[in-house]
C-alpha positions in Angstrom: -60.4 5.1 90.2 -57.6 6.5 88.1 -57.6 6.0 84.4 -54.3 5.1 82.7 -53.9 4.8 79.0 -51.5 1.9 79.4 -54.3 -0.1 80.9 -56.1 -0.2 77.6 -53.2 0.5 75.1 -50.1 -1.6 75.7 -48.9 -3.0 72.3 -47.3 -6.5 72.5 -44.5 -5.5 70.2 -43.0 -3.2 72.8 -43.2 -6.0 75.5 -41.7 -8.7 73.3 -38.8 -6.5 72.2 -37.4 -6.4 75.8 -36.3 -10.0 75.6 -36.0 -10.5 71.8 -33.3 -12.9 70.5 -31.6 -13.7 67.2 -33.1 -17.2 67.2 -36.6 -15.8 67.6 -35.9 -13.4 64.7 -35.1 -16.4 62.5 -38.3 -18.1 63.4 -40.4 -14.9 62.9 -38.7 -14.2 59.6 -39.6 -17.7 58.2 -43.2 -17.5 59.5 -43.6 -13.9 58.1 -42.3 -15.0 54.6 -44.7 -18.0 54.5 -47.7 -16.2 55.8 -47.0 -13.3 53.4 -47.0 -15.7 50.5 -50.2 -17.3 51.7 -51.8 -13.8 52.0 -51.1 -12.9 48.4 -54.0 -14.8 46.7 -56.4 -14.1 49.6 -55.7 -10.3 49.6 -56.2 -10.2 45.8 -59.3 -12.4 45.9 -60.9 -10.4 48.7 -60.2 -7.1 47.0 -61.7 -8.2 43.7 -64.8 -9.8 45.3 -65.4 -6.7 47.4 -66.0 -4.7 44.2 -62.7 -2.8 44.3 -59.6 -4.5 42.8 -56.5 -6.6 43.5 -54.4 -3.5 44.3 -56.8 -2.4 47.0 -56.7 -5.9 48.6 -52.9 -6.0 48.6 -52.6 -2.4 49.9 -55.0 -3.2 52.7 -53.0 -6.3 53.7 -49.8 -4.3 53.7 -50.9 -1.2 55.6 -53.4 -2.8 58.0 -51.1 -5.9 58.5 -48.2 -3.6 59.4 -50.2 -1.4 61.8 -52.0 -4.3 63.5 -48.7 -5.9 64.2 -47.1 -2.7 65.4 -49.9 -1.7 67.8 -51.9 -4.9 68.4 -52.6 -6.6 71.7 -51.8 -10.1 70.4 -48.3 -11.4 69.7 -49.2 -13.4 66.6 -52.2 -11.7 65.1 -52.0 -11.2 61.3 -54.3 -8.5 60.0 -55.7 -7.7 56.6 -58.9 -8.0 54.4 -61.1 -11.0 55.2 -64.0 -12.8 53.6 -66.4 -11.5 56.2 -66.2 -8.0 54.9 -66.9 -8.8 51.2 -70.7 -8.6 51.6 -70.6 -5.4 53.6 -68.1 -3.6 51.3 -69.9 -4.7 48.1 -73.2 -3.4 49.4 -71.7 0.0 50.5 -70.0 0.5 47.1 -73.2 -0.3 45.3 -75.1 2.3 47.3 -72.6 5.0 48.2 -69.6 4.4 45.9 -65.9 4.1 46.9 -66.0 7.5 48.7 -68.8 6.2 50.9 -66.8 3.1 51.7 -63.8 5.3 52.7 -66.0 7.4 55.1 -67.6 4.3 56.5 -64.2 2.6 57.1 -62.8 5.7 58.9 -65.9 5.9 61.0 -65.6 2.2 61.9 -62.0 2.7 62.8 -63.0 5.6 65.2 -65.7 3.4 66.7 -63.1 0.6 67.3 -60.7 3.0 69.0 -63.5 4.3 71.2 -64.6 0.7 72.1 -61.0 -0.1 73.2 -60.7 3.1 75.2 -64.0 2.4 76.9 -62.8 -1.1 78.0 -65.3 -2.9 75.8 -62.9 -5.5 74.6 -64.2 -8.1 77.0 -67.8 -7.3 76.3 -67.5 -8.2 72.6 -66.6 -11.8 73.7 -70.1 -12.3 75.2 -71.7 -12.3 71.7 -73.3 -15.9 71.7 -71.7 -18.4 69.5 -74.9 -19.2 67.6 -75.1 -15.6 66.5 -71.5 -15.6 65.2 -72.0 -19.0 63.4 -75.3 -17.7 61.9 -73.9 -14.6 60.3 -70.6 -16.3 59.4 -72.5 -19.1 57.6 -74.7 -16.4 55.9 -71.5 -14.6 54.7 -70.1 -17.9 53.5 -73.2 -18.6 51.3 -73.2 -15.0 50.0 -69.4 -15.2 49.1 -70.1 -18.5 47.3 -72.9 -16.9 45.3 -70.7 -14.0 44.2 -68.1 -16.4 42.7 -70.5 -18.0 40.2 -69.9 -15.3 37.6 -66.1 -15.9 37.5 -66.2 -19.6 38.3 -68.3 -20.5 35.2 -66.8 -17.7 33.1 -70.2 -16.0 32.6 -68.7 -12.6 31.9 -71.7 -10.8 33.3 -71.6 -7.1 34.4 -73.9 -5.2 36.7 -74.8 -8.3 38.7 -77.3 -7.4 41.4 -76.0 -7.3 45.0 -79.1 -8.9 46.5 -78.8 -12.7 47.0 -82.2 -13.7 45.5 -81.9 -11.2 42.6 -78.4 -12.4 41.9 -79.4 -16.0 41.4 -82.4 -15.0 39.2 -79.9 -12.9 37.1 -77.6 -15.9 36.8 -80.4 -18.2 35.7 -81.5 -15.7 33.1 -78.0 -15.3 31.6 -76.4 -18.7 32.3 -73.9 -19.9 29.7 -70.7 -21.7 30.6 -67.3 -20.7 29.4 -65.8 -24.3 29.4 -62.2 -23.1 29.5 -62.8 -20.9 32.5 -65.0 -23.5 34.2 -62.3 -26.1 33.6 -59.6 -23.9 35.2 -62.0 -23.3 38.1 -62.6 -27.0 38.6 -58.9 -27.8 38.4 -58.1 -25.0 40.9 -60.8 -26.3 43.3 -59.4 -29.8 43.1 -55.9 -28.6 43.9 -57.3 -26.6 46.9 -59.0 -29.8 48.2 -56.2 -32.3 47.5 -53.1 -30.3 48.4 -53.7 -30.3 52.2 -53.9 -34.1 52.1 -50.4 -34.2 50.4 -48.6 -31.6 52.5 -49.6 -29.0 55.2 -46.6 -26.9 54.4 -47.9 -25.5 51.1 -51.4 -23.9 51.2 -53.8 -25.3 48.7 -54.8 -21.8 47.5 -51.2 -20.9 46.7 -50.6 -24.2 44.9 -53.8 -23.7 42.9 -52.9 -20.2 41.8 -49.4 -21.3 40.8 -50.5 -24.3 38.8 -53.6 -22.7 37.2 -51.7 -19.5 36.2 -48.9 -21.6 34.6 -51.4 -23.8 32.8 -53.4 -20.8 31.4 -50.1 -19.1 30.3 -49.2 -22.3 28.4 -52.6 -22.5 26.8 -52.6 -18.9 25.7 -49.0 -19.1 24.4 -49.1 -22.5 22.6 -52.6 -23.8 22.1 -53.9 -23.6 18.5 -56.3 -20.7 17.8 -58.9 -23.3 16.8 -59.2 -24.3 20.4 -60.6 -20.9 21.3 -58.9 -20.5 24.7 -60.7 -17.7 26.5 -59.8 -17.4 30.2 -60.1 -14.0 31.8 -57.2 -13.0 34.0 -56.7 -10.3 36.6 -54.7 -8.3 34.1 -57.5 -8.4 31.6 -59.8 -6.6 34.1 -57.5 -4.5 36.4 -54.4 -2.4 36.1 -51.9 -3.2 38.7 -49.6 -0.3 39.8 -45.9 -0.9 40.7 -46.1 0.6 44.2 -48.2 2.0 47.0 -50.0 5.2 46.1 -49.1 8.3 48.1 -51.6 8.9 51.0 -54.3 11.4 50.2 -57.7 12.5 51.5 -60.5 10.2 50.3 -62.5 12.0 47.6 -66.1 12.6 48.7 -68.7 12.5 46.0 -72.0 13.5 47.5 -75.2 13.3 45.7 -76.9 16.6 44.8 -78.8 18.1 47.7 -77.0 16.0 50.3 -74.6 17.3 53.0 -71.6 15.5 54.5 -73.5 15.2 57.8 -76.5 13.5 56.2 -74.1 11.1 54.4 -72.4 10.2 57.6 -75.8 9.6 59.2 -76.7 7.2 56.4 -73.3 5.4 56.6 -73.4 5.0 60.3 -75.2 1.6 60.3 -72.6 0.3 57.8 -69.8 1.7 59.8 -71.2 0.1 63.0 -71.4 -3.3 61.1 -67.8 -3.0 60.0 -66.7 -2.1 63.5 -68.6 -5.0 65.2 -67.6 -7.5 62.6 -64.0 -6.4 62.8 -64.0 -6.5 66.6 -65.6 -10.0 66.8 -63.4 -11.6 64.2 -60.2 -10.1 65.5 -60.9 -11.0 69.1 -62.0 -14.5 68.2 -58.8 -14.9 66.2 -56.8 -13.6 69.2 -58.5 -16.0 71.6 -57.9 -19.0 69.3 -54.2 -17.9 69.1 -53.9 -17.6 72.9 -55.0 -21.2 73.3 -52.3 -22.4 70.9 -49.3 -20.4 72.1 -50.3 -20.2 75.8 -50.4 -16.4 75.9 -53.1 -13.9 76.9 -53.9 -11.0 74.5 -55.0 -7.5 75.5 -58.4 -7.2 73.9 -58.7 -3.4 74.4 -55.3 -2.8 72.8 -56.3 -5.1 70.0 -59.4 -3.1 69.3 -57.5 0.2 69.3 -55.0 -1.3 66.8 -57.8 -2.5 64.6 -59.2 1.0 64.8 -55.9 2.7 63.8 -55.6 0.3 60.9 -59.1 1.1 59.6 -58.6 4.8 60.0 -55.4 4.7 58.0 -56.1 2.3 55.1 -58.7 4.6 53.3 -56.0 7.2 52.8 -54.2 4.7 50.6 -57.3 3.5 48.9 -57.7 0.4 51.0 -60.7 -1.4 52.4 -61.8 -2.5 55.9 -59.4 -5.0 57.7 -59.4 -7.2 60.8 -57.5 -10.1 62.3 -57.5 -13.1 60.1 -57.8 -16.5 61.8 -56.4 -18.6 58.9 -53.4 -16.4 58.4 -52.8 -16.1 62.1 -52.8 -19.9 62.5 -50.4 -20.2 59.5 -48.1 -17.7 61.3 -48.2 -19.8 64.5 -47.8 -23.1 62.8 -44.6 -21.9 61.1 -43.0 -20.6 64.3 -44.1 -17.0 64.5 -44.3 -15.9 68.2 -44.0 -12.1 68.1 -45.4 -9.2 66.1 -42.2 -9.1 64.1 -43.6 -12.0 62.0 -46.6 -9.8 61.1 -44.3 -6.9 60.1 -42.2 -9.2 57.8 -45.5 -10.5 56.3 -46.4 -6.9 55.3 -42.9 -6.4 53.8 -43.3 -9.6 51.7 -46.6 -8.3 50.3 -45.0 -4.9 49.6 -42.3 -6.6 47.6 -44.9 -8.5 45.6 -46.7 -5.3 44.8 -43.5 -3.6 43.8 -41.9 -6.3 41.7 -44.4 -9.0 40.8 -47.3 -7.0 39.5 -47.1 -8.6 36.0 -47.2 -12.1 37.4 -50.2 -11.2 39.6 -52.0 -9.9 36.5 -51.7 -13.4 34.9 -53.8 -15.1 37.6 -57.1 -16.5 36.1 -60.3 -15.0 37.6 -61.9 -18.5 37.7 -59.0 -19.7 39.8 -59.5 -16.9 42.4 -63.2 -17.8 42.4 -62.2 -21.4 43.3 -60.0 -20.1 46.1 -62.9 -18.0 47.5 -65.3 -21.0 47.2 -62.9 -22.9 49.5 -62.8 -19.9 51.8 -66.6 -19.9 51.9 -66.6 -23.6 52.7 -64.2 -23.1 55.6 -66.3 -20.2 57.0 -69.6 -22.1 56.7 -69.3 -23.9 60.1 -71.6 -26.6 58.7 -70.5 -29.1 61.4 -71.8 -26.7 64.1 -75.0 -26.2 62.2 -75.6 -29.9 61.9 -74.9 -30.4 65.6 -77.3 -27.7 66.7 -79.9 -29.0 64.2 -80.0 -32.4 66.0 -81.2 -30.7 69.2 -83.2 -27.8 67.6 -83.2 -25.7 70.7 -83.2 -21.9 71.1 -79.6 -21.7 70.0 -80.4 -23.4 66.6 -83.3 -21.0 65.9 -81.2 -17.9 66.8 -78.5 -19.3 64.4 -81.1 -19.9 61.7 -82.7 -16.4 62.0 -79.3 -14.7 61.9 -78.3 -16.8 58.9 -81.4 -15.9 56.9 -81.2 -12.3 57.8 -77.6 -12.2 56.5 -78.5 -13.9 53.2 -81.9 -12.4 52.4 -81.3 -8.9 53.8 -77.7 -7.8 54.7 -75.1 -8.2 57.3 -76.0 -4.8 59.0 -79.5 -6.1 59.7 -78.2 -9.5 60.8 -75.7 -8.1 63.3 -78.2 -5.7 64.8 -81.0 -8.3 65.1 -78.4 -10.9 66.2 -77.2 -8.8 69.0 -80.8 -8.1 70.0 -81.5 -11.8 70.0 -78.3 -12.4 72.1 -79.7 -10.0 74.7 -83.1 -11.5 74.7 -81.6 -15.0 74.9 -79.5 -14.0 77.9 -82.5 -12.4 79.7 -84.7 -15.5 79.0 -82.0 -17.8 80.4 -81.4 -15.5 83.4 -85.1 -15.3 84.0 -85.3 -19.1 83.9 -82.5 -19.4 86.4 -84.2 -17.2 88.9 -86.9 -19.1 91.0 -89.5 -17.8 93.4 -90.6 -20.1 96.1 -93.5 -19.7 98.5 -93.0 -21.3 102.0 -95.6 -22.0 104.6 -95.5 -23.6 108.1 -91.8 -24.5 108.3 -88.4 -24.1 106.7 -85.7 -26.8 106.6 -82.5 -24.9 107.7 -80.3 -27.7 106.3 -81.2 -26.6 102.8 -78.4 -24.1 102.3 -79.5 -21.5 104.8 -78.0 -18.1 105.3 -76.8 -19.0 108.9 -75.3 -21.9 110.7 -77.0 -25.3 110.3 -79.6 -26.4 112.8 -81.1 -29.8 113.3 -84.6 -28.5 113.9 -86.9 -27.1 111.3 -87.8 -23.4 111.6 -91.5 -22.8 112.2 -93.3 -20.1 110.3 -95.8 -18.4 112.6 -99.5 -18.4 111.6 -100.3 -15.4 109.3 -96.8 -15.2 108.0 -95.8 -16.2 104.4 -92.2 -16.5 103.2 -91.2 -15.7 99.6 -87.7 -16.7 98.5 -86.1 -15.2 95.4 -83.3 -17.4 94.1 -81.3 -15.4 91.5 -81.0 -11.9 90.1 -83.9 -9.6 90.9 -84.3 -7.8 87.7 -87.3 -6.5 85.6 -88.4 -9.9 84.3 -88.5 -11.5 87.7 -89.7 -8.2 89.3 -92.9 -8.3 87.2 -93.5 -12.0 87.9 -93.0 -11.5 91.6 -95.3 -8.5 91.6 -98.0 -10.7 90.0 -97.6 -13.4 92.7 -97.8 -10.9 95.5 -101.0 -9.1 94.2 -102.9 -12.4 94.1 -102.3 -13.2 97.8 -104.9 -11.9 100.3 -103.6 -9.7 103.0 -106.2 -11.1 105.4 -104.7 -14.5 105.3 -101.1 -13.4 105.5 -100.7 -9.9 107.1 -96.9 -10.4 107.4 -94.8 -11.3 104.4 -91.1 -12.1 104.5 -89.1 -11.6 101.2 -86.1 -13.8 101.6 -83.2 -12.4 99.4 -80.2 -14.4 100.5 -79.5 -15.5 96.9 -80.2 -12.2 95.2 -76.8 -10.9 93.9 -78.3 -7.6 92.5 -81.5 -5.7 91.9 -82.2 -3.4 89.0 -84.3 -0.2 88.8 -87.5 -2.0 87.8 -87.2 -4.4 90.7 -86.5 -1.4 93.0 -89.6 0.4 91.7 -91.8 -2.7 92.0 -90.6 -3.3 95.6 -91.2 0.3 96.5 -94.8 0.1 95.1 -95.3 -3.2 96.9 -94.3 -1.6 100.2 -96.6 1.3 99.7 -99.5 -0.9 98.7 -98.9 -3.2 101.6 -98.8 -0.4 104.0 -102.2 0.8 102.9 -103.6 -2.7 103.2 -102.1 -3.2 106.7 -99.6 -5.7 105.5 -96.0 -5.7 106.9 -93.1 -6.5 104.6 -89.9 -7.9 106.1 -86.7 -8.3 104.0 -84.4 -11.2 105.0 -80.8 -12.1 104.1 -80.1 -8.9 102.2 -76.4 -8.8 101.3 -74.3 -5.6 101.7 -74.3 -4.8 97.9 -78.1 -5.2 97.6 -78.6 -3.3 101.0 -76.6 -0.4 99.6 -78.8 -0.4 96.4 -81.9 -0.4 98.5 -80.6 2.6 100.5 -79.8 4.5 97.3 -83.2 3.7 95.9 -85.0 5.0 99.0 -86.5 1.6 100.0 -85.0 1.7 103.5 -86.8 5.0 104.2 -90.1 3.5 103.3 -90.1 0.8 105.9 -89.1 0.2 109.5 -85.3 -0.4 109.6 -85.9 -3.3 112.0 -87.8 -5.1 109.2 -84.5 -5.5 107.1 -83.0 -8.6 108.8 -79.7 -10.3 108.4 -81.1 -13.8 108.0 -84.3 -15.8 108.2 -83.9 -16.5 111.9 -84.1 -12.8 112.8 -86.8 -12.3 110.2 -89.1 -15.0 111.7 -88.4 -13.6 115.2 -89.3 -10.1 114.0 -92.5 -11.5 112.5 -93.4 -13.2 115.8 -92.8 -10.0 117.8 -95.1 -8.0 115.4 -97.8 -10.7 115.8 -97.4 -10.7 119.6 -97.8 -6.9 119.7 -100.9 -7.0 117.6 -102.5 -9.6 119.8 -101.8 -7.7 123.0 
């Protein structure tokens, strides 16, 4: 089969430009401006909470947003920093510094590109929903916990990254700055109430405008006796008036450590960034497809996400992915092509160039309130409550992933979550495969592998029929092997294995079947295979099974298998 790069990398921008119109440009421009404005507070908040700064958040939204729109596989995807990365980025910076974050982000970008080139876009979609909800809810709780310092105006530094240690640290140093706390509560109220008044103006944007104006008034006109102390972005960070020139990320390696050993240590974090970025961006693209009636190219989307994450560290940025909230804002305001995403990036660039002073006036407690609302939106508490009512396997998988995310970190949660996903799949597949033992007769009207007959098929004396209904893989192979070893060859010297409903066999099943045939041959037992489809038959030939038994003992259906068993019995009796 020939491999064509266009099969995995076909950006939607180039497709949509073929039939682009002036009317669509007007819609995309409006949507791009609105989503760009919406992205301002989120990009700033995500940058600060990740342990870098507002500039890094805005730069990431500009560079990654532009590249994802230029090369992405979705018409309406808006890319940039998201809340899901906060926990990962903060942990990497704590352990390896900003240079380690840059290396991990580039590695994650390379992994995403390789995943797209390897056609793994569709595979990512098979991560079970409980796993996704589990680590998303865990991230939400972690984000919430990181905002307590700014929300209450505690003014603490060197806050531990670990969830439990962080809350112990808060309890030991808790004191409320009532001005900051009041601004935070006011901002939170605006975020909650604004969507009930109008859907056109995002609550986060309204909260930032109102809170910033209120704090400016207080600082300018309130009497000194009031003691107004509200920390703003400008008090903690210096905002440049443009995008820095691209440069190689500085690599500060600890003494006695090589670049290769650092890469080895950073690989789990890079893998987490790549998986999280892939899952979030493809989920966003799927949701968008359902709204606009389009179909995204998942492999192209992964490659675009990879390109963006390779590029942003050279400008000092942080990991990025597709953002569901901003993508939906884009759709709801008329955006239907990647042009809207490009315009959104231009809007953010203009903000960075000309509105840096205004950005510096935003209160930190207001940003904390915005992120608390982001955490609430991410929590998925309705799904958790729904699964809790049933408390089945899905709920326990969700709970395990949630606690691993909170107590340990997202790297462990994703690794264990994916392992749980595979185990869950195998358990369910195992449950769907049934083994039946038939004696005396078979009812051919029960979905046989040949035409219906009115009379039952008689199983000759000394013949036992085993029917495998479902995939014949290692879990079933071992169970079937146990069943066969407990049956006496004296009672049933001929055994028919009916495989009409076996879609595939794996290497373990092949090995067990081979050992069964060899053992049966030594014990004088004849094995007959019935209803083997062409695909399975080919696998048996490749595995050498056909060479181990009489070719006449591989029968097309149960009728021929029973006839073959009767002939063998007749020969033995004569």
